[in-house]
C-alpha positions as CSV (number, residue, x, y, z in Angstrom):
1,M,224.0,35.3,114.7
2,E,223.6,34.7,118.4
3,I,225.4,31.5,119.5
4,T,224.7,30.1,123.0
5,V,226.0,27.1,124.8
6,Q,223.8,24.5,126.5
7,T,224.5,21.4,128.5
8,G,222.6,18.2,127.9
9,E,221.9,16.2,124.8
10,L,221.0,17.6,121.5
11,L,218.6,14.8,120.7
12,R,216.6,15.4,123.8
13,E,216.2,19.2,123.4
14,P,213.4,20.5,121.1
15,S,214.4,22.6,118.1
16,D,213.3,23.2,114.5
17,L,216.5,21.7,113.2
18,G,219.1,19.7,115.1
19,V,222.5,19.2,113.4
20,L,224.4,16.1,114.5
21,A,228.0,15.8,113.5
22,V,229.0,12.1,113.1
23,C,232.3,10.4,112.5
24,E,232.6,7.8,109.8
25,D,233.7,5.1,112.2
26,A,231.4,6.0,115.1
27,P,228.0,4.4,115.6
28,L,224.9,6.5,115.3
29,P,222.8,6.9,118.5
30,E,220.3,4.1,118.7
31,E,217.2,6.4,118.3
32,V,218.8,7.8,115.1
33,A,220.0,4.5,113.6
34,G,216.5,3.2,113.5
35,L,215.5,6.1,111.1
36,L,217.6,5.0,108.2
37,E,219.4,2.2,106.4
38,P,223.1,1.8,107.1
39,A,223.9,2.6,103.4
40,D,222.0,5.9,103.6
41,F,224.7,7.7,105.6
42,R,228.3,6.7,106.1
43,G,229.6,9.8,107.9
44,R,232.1,10.7,105.2
45,A,233.4,14.2,105.5
46,L,230.7,16.8,104.5
47,Q,228.2,14.1,103.7
48,T,224.7,15.3,104.8
49,L,221.4,13.6,105.3
50,L,218.2,15.3,106.3
51,L,215.8,13.3,108.5
52,Y,212.3,13.9,109.8
53,P,212.3,11.9,113.0
54,R,208.5,12.1,113.7
55,D,209.1,12.3,117.5
56,A,211.8,9.6,117.6
57,V,214.0,12.5,118.9
58,A,213.2,15.9,120.1
59,P,214.2,18.1,117.1
60,R,211.6,18.4,114.4
61,R,214.2,17.9,111.7
62,L,217.6,16.2,112.1
63,L,220.5,17.0,109.8
64,L,223.4,14.4,109.9
65,V,226.7,15.9,108.8
66,G,229.7,13.7,108.3
67,L,233.1,14.4,109.8
68,G,235.1,11.5,108.2
69,K,237.3,9.2,110.2
70,R,237.6,10.1,113.9
71,D,241.4,10.1,114.1
72,K,241.6,12.6,111.2
73,V,239.1,15.1,112.6
74,T,240.6,18.5,113.0
75,A,239.2,22.0,113.8
76,E,239.1,22.5,110.1
77,T,236.8,19.5,109.8
78,I,234.4,21.0,112.3
79,R,234.6,24.4,110.7
80,R,233.6,23.1,107.3
81,A,230.8,20.9,108.7
82,S,229.2,23.6,110.7
83,A,229.3,26.0,107.8
84,A,227.6,23.4,105.6
85,A,225.0,23.0,108.3
86,V,224.1,26.7,108.6
87,Q,223.8,26.9,104.8
88,Q,221.4,23.9,104.8
89,A,219.4,25.6,107.6
90,R,219.2,28.8,105.5
91,S,217.8,26.8,102.5
92,L,215.2,25.3,104.8
93,Q,214.3,28.7,106.2
94,V,215.0,27.7,109.8
95,P,215.8,30.7,112.0
96,A,217.4,28.8,114.9
97,I,219.3,25.5,115.0
98,S,221.0,23.3,117.6
99,V,224.3,21.7,116.9
100,G,226.1,18.8,118.6
101,V,228.4,15.8,118.1
102,A,227.7,12.1,118.3
103,G,230.3,10.5,120.6
104,D,233.7,12.0,121.5
105,L,236.2,13.9,119.3
106,P,240.0,13.9,119.5
107,L,240.0,17.7,120.2
108,E,240.0,19.9,123.2
109,P,236.4,21.1,124.0
110,E,237.5,24.8,123.6
111,V,239.0,24.0,120.2
112,T,235.9,22.2,119.0
113,A,233.6,25.0,120.3
114,Q,235.8,27.7,118.6
115,A,235.6,25.8,115.3
116,F,231.9,25.5,115.5
117,A,231.5,29.2,116.1
118,E,233.8,30.1,113.2
119,G,232.1,27.8,110.8
120,L,228.6,28.9,111.8
121,E,229.4,32.6,111.5
122,L,231.5,32.4,108.3
123,G,229.1,30.0,106.6
124,A,226.3,32.5,107.1
125,Y,228.3,35.4,105.6
126,R,226.9,37.2,102.5
127,Y,227.8,40.5,100.9
128,W,224.8,41.9,99.2
129,P,224.7,45.7,99.8
130,Y,224.5,46.4,96.1
131,R,221.9,43.7,95.2
132,T,218.4,45.0,94.5
133,G,215.0,43.2,94.2
134,L,216.0,40.4,96.6
135,T,213.3,38.0,97.7
136,T,212.4,37.2,101.3
137,E,213.8,33.8,100.7
138,E,217.1,35.1,99.4
139,T,217.5,37.5,102.4
140,F,216.6,34.9,105.0
141,A,219.2,34.6,107.7
142,V,219.8,32.0,110.5
143,E,219.6,34.2,113.6
144,A,220.6,31.8,116.4
145,A,222.5,28.6,117.1
146,T,222.7,26.5,120.3
147,V,225.9,24.5,120.6
148,F,226.0,21.3,122.6
149,V,229.7,20.4,123.2
150,K,230.9,17.9,125.7
151,G,233.4,19.2,128.2
152,P,233.8,21.9,130.9
153,E,231.2,24.6,130.2
154,Q,233.7,27.4,130.9
155,Q,236.1,26.1,128.3
156,V,233.3,25.7,125.8
157,R,232.0,29.2,126.3
158,A,235.6,30.5,126.0
159,G,235.9,28.7,122.7
160,I,232.6,30.1,121.4
161,A,233.6,33.6,122.3
162,A,237.0,33.3,120.6
163,G,235.4,31.8,117.5
164,E,232.9,34.6,117.3
165,A,235.5,37.4,117.7
166,I,237.7,35.9,115.1
167,A,234.8,35.3,112.7
168,R,233.8,39.0,113.1
169,G,237.4,39.9,112.2
170,V,237.2,37.8,109.0
171,A,233.8,39.3,108.1
172,L,235.3,42.8,108.5
173,A,238.1,41.9,106.2
174,R,235.7,40.4,103.6
175,D,233.6,43.5,103.7
176,L,236.6,45.7,103.0
177,V,237.8,43.6,100.1
178,N,234.4,43.2,98.6
179,S,233.7,47.0,98.6
180,P,234.1,48.5,95.2
181,G,237.3,50.4,94.5
182,Y,235.5,53.7,93.8
183,R,234.1,53.6,97.3
184,M,237.0,52.0,99.2
185,T,239.7,54.6,98.5
186,P,242.8,55.2,100.6
187,A,240.9,58.0,102.5
188,T,237.9,55.7,103.1
189,L,240.2,53.0,104.4
190,A,241.7,55.5,106.8
191,D,238.2,56.5,107.9
192,Q,237.5,52.9,108.6
193,A,240.6,52.7,110.8
194,V,239.5,55.8,112.8
195,E,236.1,54.3,113.3
196,L,237.7,51.0,114.4
197,G,239.9,52.9,116.9
198,K,236.9,54.7,118.4
199,R,234.9,51.5,118.8
200,L,237.7,49.3,120.2
201,G,240.0,51.8,122.0
202,L,242.9,51.6,119.4
203,R,245.3,54.5,119.0
204,V,245.0,55.4,115.3
205,T,247.3,57.7,113.4
206,V,246.6,58.7,109.8
207,L,249.1,60.5,107.6
208,D,247.8,62.4,104.5
209,K,249.6,63.5,101.4
210,P,251.2,66.7,102.9
211,Q,252.4,64.8,105.9
212,L,253.7,61.9,103.8
213,T,255.6,64.4,101.7
214,E,257.0,66.3,104.7
215,Q,258.2,63.0,106.3
216,G,259.6,61.4,103.2
217,F,257.3,58.5,102.4
218,G,258.6,58.4,98.9
219,G,257.4,54.9,98.0
220,I,253.8,55.5,98.8
221,L,253.8,58.9,97.2
222,A,255.3,57.6,94.0
223,V,252.7,54.8,93.5
224,G,249.9,57.2,94.4
225,K,251.0,60.0,92.0
226,G,248.7,58.9,89.1
227,S,245.5,58.9,91.1
228,D,243.1,61.7,92.1
229,N,242.6,59.7,95.3
230,D,245.6,60.6,97.5
231,P,247.4,58.0,99.5
232,R,247.3,57.5,103.2
233,F,249.5,55.8,105.8
234,I,247.6,54.2,108.7
235,V,248.8,53.1,112.1
236,M,246.5,51.2,114.5
237,E,248.0,50.5,117.9
238,Y,246.6,48.1,120.5
239,S,247.9,48.2,124.1
240,A,251.4,49.6,124.7
241,A,255.0,48.6,124.8
242,V,255.8,47.6,128.4
243,D,258.2,45.2,130.0
244,A,257.5,41.5,129.3
245,R,254.8,42.4,126.8
246,P,256.0,41.5,123.2
247,T,255.5,44.0,120.4
248,I,254.3,42.5,117.1
249,C,253.9,44.6,114.0
250,L,251.4,43.6,111.4
251,V,251.9,45.3,108.0
252,G,249.4,45.2,105.2
253,K,249.4,46.2,101.5
254,G,246.5,48.6,100.9
255,L,246.3,49.0,97.1
256,T,242.6,50.0,97.0
257,F,242.7,49.5,93.3
258,D,245.5,48.4,91.0
259,S,245.3,49.2,87.3
260,G,248.9,48.4,86.9
261,G,249.7,52.1,86.4
262,L,251.5,52.9,83.1
263,S,252.4,49.2,82.9
264,L,248.7,48.6,82.4
265,K,247.1,45.3,83.2
266,P,245.0,43.5,80.6
267,P,241.2,43.9,81.2
268,D,240.6,40.4,82.6
269,A,243.4,40.8,85.1
270,M,241.9,44.0,86.4
271,E,238.5,42.7,87.2
272,T,239.3,41.7,90.8
273,M,241.9,44.4,91.6
274,K,239.7,46.0,94.2
275,S,241.0,43.0,96.2
276,D,244.6,44.3,96.0
277,M,244.1,45.7,99.5
278,A,243.4,42.2,101.0
279,G,246.6,42.4,103.1
280,A,245.4,45.6,104.7
281,A,242.0,44.1,105.2
282,A,243.6,41.2,107.1
283,V,245.4,43.6,109.3
284,F,242.2,45.4,110.1
285,G,240.4,42.2,110.9
286,A,243.2,40.9,113.0
287,M,243.4,44.2,115.0
288,Q,239.7,44.0,115.7
289,A,240.0,40.3,116.9
290,V,243.1,41.2,119.0
291,A,241.2,44.0,120.8
292,E,238.1,41.9,121.3
293,L,240.1,39.0,122.6
294,K,242.1,41.4,124.9
295,L,245.4,39.6,124.2
296,P,248.3,40.6,126.5
297,L,250.4,41.9,123.6
298,H,251.4,45.2,122.1
299,V,250.2,44.9,118.5
300,V,250.7,47.6,115.9
301,G,248.8,47.4,112.6
302,I,250.5,49.3,109.8
303,V,248.8,49.9,106.4
304,S,250.3,51.6,103.3
305,A,247.3,52.7,101.3
306,A,247.3,54.0,97.7
307,E,245.6,53.7,94.3
308,N,247.8,52.8,91.3
309,M,246.4,54.6,88.2
310,P,247.8,55.7,84.9
311,S,247.8,59.4,84.2
312,S,250.2,62.2,83.1
313,N,251.3,62.4,86.7
314,A,251.9,58.7,87.2
315,Y,255.3,57.3,88.1
316,R,257.1,55.7,85.1
317,P,259.3,52.7,84.3
318,G,262.8,53.9,84.7
319,D,262.0,56.3,87.6
320,I,264.2,56.2,90.7
321,V,262.1,56.3,94.0
322,T,263.7,57.4,97.3
323,T,261.9,55.6,100.1
324,L,261.4,56.5,103.7
325,S,264.5,54.5,104.6
326,G,266.6,56.5,102.2
327,K,267.1,53.5,100.0
328,T,266.5,54.0,96.3
329,I,264.3,51.8,94.0
330,E,264.7,51.5,90.3
331,V,261.3,51.1,88.8
332,L,261.2,48.6,86.0
333,N,257.5,47.8,86.0
334,T,254.8,50.1,87.6
335,D,252.6,47.0,88.2
336,A,255.1,45.8,90.8
337,E,253.9,48.6,93.0
338,G,252.8,46.8,96.2
339,R,256.4,46.2,97.3
340,I,257.2,49.8,96.8
341,I,254.5,51.1,99.2
342,L,255.3,48.3,101.6
343,A,259.0,49.4,101.7
344,D,257.9,52.5,103.6
345,G,255.6,50.6,105.9
346,L,258.1,47.9,106.8
347,F,260.8,50.5,107.5
348,Y,258.4,52.5,109.7
349,A,257.7,49.3,111.7
350,Q,261.3,49.4,112.9
351,R,260.5,52.4,115.0
352,Y,258.7,50.0,117.4
353,Q,261.7,47.7,117.9
354,P,259.3,44.8,117.4
355,D,259.8,41.2,118.4
356,A,258.4,40.2,115.1
357,I,257.1,41.8,111.8
358,V,254.5,39.9,109.9
359,E,253.5,41.4,106.5
360,L,250.6,40.3,104.2
361,S,250.1,41.2,100.6
362,T,248.5,40.1,97.4
363,L,252.0,40.5,95.9
364,T,252.6,38.2,92.9
365,G,250.8,36.3,90.3
366,A,253.7,33.8,90.4
367,I,252.5,32.5,93.8
368,I,249.2,31.5,92.3
369,I,251.1,29.4,89.7
370,A,253.2,27.9,92.5
371,L,250.6,27.1,95.1
372,G,247.1,27.8,93.6
373,A,244.4,28.8,96.0
374,H,245.2,26.2,98.7
375,A,248.1,27.7,100.5
376,T,249.7,31.1,101.2
377,G,253.3,31.6,100.2
378,M,255.7,32.4,103.1
379,M,259.2,33.6,103.3
380,G,261.1,34.8,106.3
381,T,264.4,36.0,107.8
382,S,263.8,34.1,111.1
383,Q,263.2,30.3,111.0
384,E,261.7,30.5,114.5
385,L,259.1,33.0,113.4
386,V,258.5,31.0,110.2
387,D,257.8,27.9,112.3
388,K,255.4,29.8,114.6
389,I,253.4,31.1,111.5
390,S,253.4,27.6,110.0
391,R,252.0,26.1,113.2
392,A,249.3,28.7,113.4
393,G,248.5,28.0,109.8
394,E,247.9,24.3,110.5
395,M,245.8,25.2,113.6
396,S,243.7,27.8,111.9
397,G,243.1,26.0,108.6
398,E,244.9,28.8,106.7
399,R,247.9,26.9,105.6
400,V,251.2,28.4,104.5
401,W,254.1,27.0,102.6
402,Q,257.7,28.2,103.1
403,L,259.8,29.2,100.1
404,P,263.6,29.9,100.4
405,L,265.1,33.4,100.8
406,W,268.7,32.6,100.0
407,D,271.4,35.2,99.2
408,E,271.2,34.4,95.5
409,Y,267.6,35.7,95.4
410,H,268.8,39.0,97.0
411,E,271.4,39.3,94.3
412,M,268.7,39.1,91.6
413,I,267.1,42.4,92.6
414,K,270.3,44.5,92.9
415,S,270.2,47.6,90.7
416,Q,273.0,49.1,88.7
417,I,271.6,52.7,89.0
418,G,269.8,52.5,92.3
419,D,270.0,50.3,95.4
420,I,267.4,47.8,94.4
421,K,265.1,47.2,91.5
422,N,261.4,46.4,91.9
423,I,261.4,43.3,89.8
424,G,264.0,40.6,89.3
425,G,262.6,39.0,86.1
426,R,260.2,36.0,85.7
427,P,262.3,33.3,87.4
428,A,261.4,33.0,91.1
429,G,259.2,36.0,90.9
430,S,257.5,35.5,94.3
431,I,260.8,34.9,96.1
432,T,262.6,37.9,94.7
433,A,259.5,40.0,95.7
434,G,260.1,38.6,99.3
435,A,263.8,39.4,99.1
436,F,262.9,43.0,98.1
437,L,260.7,43.4,101.2
438,A,263.3,41.9,103.5
439,A,265.7,44.7,102.5
440,F,263.5,47.1,104.5
441,V,263.1,45.3,107.9
442,G,266.6,45.6,109.3
443,D,267.6,42.9,111.7
444,Y,264.1,42.3,113.1
445,P,262.5,38.9,112.7
446,F,260.3,39.1,109.6
447,V,257.8,36.9,107.7
448,H,256.3,37.8,104.4
449,L,252.9,36.2,103.4
450,D,251.9,36.3,99.8
451,I,248.2,35.9,99.8
452,A,247.6,36.6,96.1
453,G,246.2,33.1,95.6
454,T,244.2,32.8,98.7
455,A,242.6,36.3,99.2
456,W,239.9,35.9,96.5
457,A,237.6,33.1,95.6
458,D,235.8,33.0,92.2
459,R,234.5,29.5,93.1
460,P,234.7,29.0,96.9
461,A,236.4,25.7,97.7
462,K,235.3,25.5,101.3
463,P,231.8,25.8,102.8
464,Y,232.7,28.7,105.0
465,E,234.0,30.8,102.1
466,S,231.9,32.9,99.8
467,Q,232.5,34.3,96.4
468,G,234.8,37.3,96.5
469,G,237.1,38.2,99.4
470,T,237.9,35.3,101.7
471,G,239.3,37.3,104.6
472,V,242.4,35.1,104.6
473,G,245.0,36.0,107.1
474,V,242.7,37.0,110.0
475,R,242.4,33.5,111.4
476,L,246.1,32.9,110.8
477,L,247.2,36.0,112.6
478,A,244.8,35.6,115.4
479,Q,246.1,32.1,116.1
480,F,249.7,33.2,115.8
481,L,249.2,35.9,118.3
482,R,247.2,33.7,120.7
483,N,250.0,31.1,120.5
484,Y,252.6,33.8,121.1
485,I,251.5,34.4,124.6
486,Q,251.2,30.7,125.6
């Protein structure tokens, strides 16, 4: 979609469909108020009303979209409203729309513009490469949007540009997650990283099985033993470590398919396991956004990629795995494999002496029970870093919720025959998984984000989501990194 910025008033500019966002407690423009009865439209959040003005205003059609009460309007409100608008436009088969707001909003113009861009782009997203026999009506796409946002034009354009870059990162993450597991193997994921590096100027390193064996990546190798698709270790580096330029490591879990291994999952729990690399996908999307936004940071994206399959070569419950760090892991359940491959990735991150390590993974079913699909679970070793991620979550609309990481939880995963065991039992399952990961980051500030509940949507809860991969984490990371330099 091509998004442009225009000065002036939406109601005075001709278009096939004008979208006017209206607060619940704000009066409608006089020329619009005369087209309906007061009870027809209250401006409640996401309420919509389609009007045919008959020359009362310049647009041929006018879609009113509610924002709720003005003092409660946030960027998330705008994001949802604009996504709902673009979907309505698609149903009306309108190729180009204009979007604006009635009155003023309690947001900076740049923030409003960014939210509009994100909502428009993400609301238009669809993943249909494997659908056949689609009708012209089904494949119709809104190709252009003109945004009327009050405020300095330079700020508005900057907001639009940022929103588009971040939305493209989310779309990339969604595409990676939605791709079938037989196609999105560890090798394919590595190829995607190489392509991303060529397109955006990232320095990309890929380690294959012989290199992993030679260098001692025991965690990744153990989990990948049962599959014919060999594991890969992927490093994507943006910019360089220089004085006064912080280094941030983003680490993602890249289980391209997780059968559970010998601790086999039940069939219904395996249906969406192509999404077990959503943490890696978020790192890919964030790296793309960082490069497009040209942030003055040194950002390193690290992905441990493997496929967890049962076979005569698969690793077994009771095995002892020696990781890249030299620490040993007692394997009690081969379906708690993500933390094992992440152990190597997190320890590798220490080589960069980072100012922060942020890791994302679809790690535990327990976090879904705790938080559902409305928040990502967060644990960390640095309260300052936790607070930064939390603030970015509120600003981006990808909310997080902190869980404790007390010493008692670390005690729960101590092993009698190895250094650490890969599960600590059912109680506090998400927290003990976070404690496991924290054992491999040294003294560097670290935050773990468990996105198991937020990475996949069977029934999208927000207008800008679609069924399948949500791309969660990209907007959160992008906002965190943008805040980091302010």
